[in-house]
N, C-alpha and C positions, 0 to 999 in steps of 0.2 A: 598373263595367261600361263597356266601350268601345263606341263606335258603329262599325258596319261601314262606313258611308259618311261621308266628311268633305267637305262642300261649301265651297269658297272663294268661289264666286259663284253667284247665282241666275240661271239661264238660262231665258228664255221664248221659245218658237218655235212657230209654227203649222205649219211644215213643216221637218222635219229628217231627216237621214240619219245612220246609224251605220256606221262602218268599224272593224272589230276586227281585231287582229293579235296573235299571240303568237309568241315566239321558237320556232324549229323548225329543220328541216334547212336549213342555209345562211343562216338569218335573212332570207330574201327578203321575206316579208310584213312582218315587223317593220321591216326597213330601208326598205321602201316607205312605210309609215305614218310613220316618223320623218322621211323626206324631205318628205312632205305637211305635217306639223306645222311643220317649219322653213320651207318655201317659202311657205306660206300665212300664217305668223305666228299659228298657232292658240294659244289660251291654255288652260291647265289650269283646270278648274272643279270637279273632283271626284276623290277617290282612295278606293280601297277597301282596308281592312285585312282581306284574306282569307287571311292566313297560316295560320290554323287549319283551312282547308279544303284545303290543298295538302300532299301528301306529298313529301318530298324525293326528287328524281329522281337524286341522286348526292351525292358528297361533294367538298369542296375540300381540297386538301393545302397547308398553309402551314407551312414550316420543319419538315417531317416529321410534322406533327400533322394528323389528319383532322378536318374540321369538317363539320357538316351543311350541305347546300346551302341557299341562300336562297329564299324564296317570290318569285314574280315580282311586279313592280310592276303595279298595277292603277290606271291613271290615265285620266281622261276629259278630252278637249280639245274646244274649240268654236272655230268660225270662222264669221263672218257675212259673207255676200256683200253688198257694198255696191251 
């Protein structure tokens, strides 16, 4: 049996905010969060294997063969203001 959440670090905080983004039209929200992660130097602390909860939204064609689309990455990052 696999675990849904895999923690690489234990984070403790009395005050925290969560910013969530998923790829969508134009990838605007996703790109903004990727920018924040890079600019702040945020570190990944948890990932979710939620592949069994997503239905493929399309297919990918590789060398003429159709493959089911991949489930999105589900990663959590943290950054602590000094």
